[in-house]
N, C-alpha and C positions, 0 to 999 in steps of 0.2 A: 568437538566438545570444547570449551574454553576453560575448563573446570578440572582440576584432578586432584586425588587425594594427596601428591605430594606434589607442590610447582616450588622449584623446575621439578620436572620428575627427573629421574634417573635413565643417563644414557641409555640403559637396556630395557627402558619400560616396553613390553609390547605392541602398545599400541601407537608409538613412534613409525616403527617399519609397518604397520598393517596397510594393505593398501586399500582398504575401504575406510580408514580414518583420518579424519583431517584435525589436527590438533592444534590449536592456536592459544597465545598467551591468555589470559584470564582478561587483558583488557580489549580482546576482541569486542565486547561490548560497545567501546568507545566510537562512536558513530559521529560523522559532523551534526548529523538531526539530534543526536541523545546528550551531547554535552551543554547545551543548553539548558534543557529539560531536569539532567540531573543537578545542576549548577543550583538551580530553580528550588529543586525539592530538597536537596540540603540548607540552601538557605531559608527557605521555610520551615523546615526541621529544627534550627538554630533558633530561630524567632518563636517558634511555639514554645520551645523549650523555656525560653528568657521569659514566656509570659506565661509559663507553668501549664500550657496547654499538652493534648495530646499531640504525639507526632504524626506526620503522613507516610502512609504504608507505603514504601518504594515499588513493590511490583505491582503492575497492573495497573494503576493509580490514573495515568493517562493515555 
């Protein structure tokens, strides 16, 4: 998982020591391939906002 209810999690959070859990910072989605795609969507959303148009849905768009 890369999202918890509280970030950063407290040191005694049970998942941090669980042998079958892998916890990453929320930036775990920032891969080399995703950075240009995320930047383009953010830019497109800004342009659409300034033009009074609908934003691009971020999840599962491309």
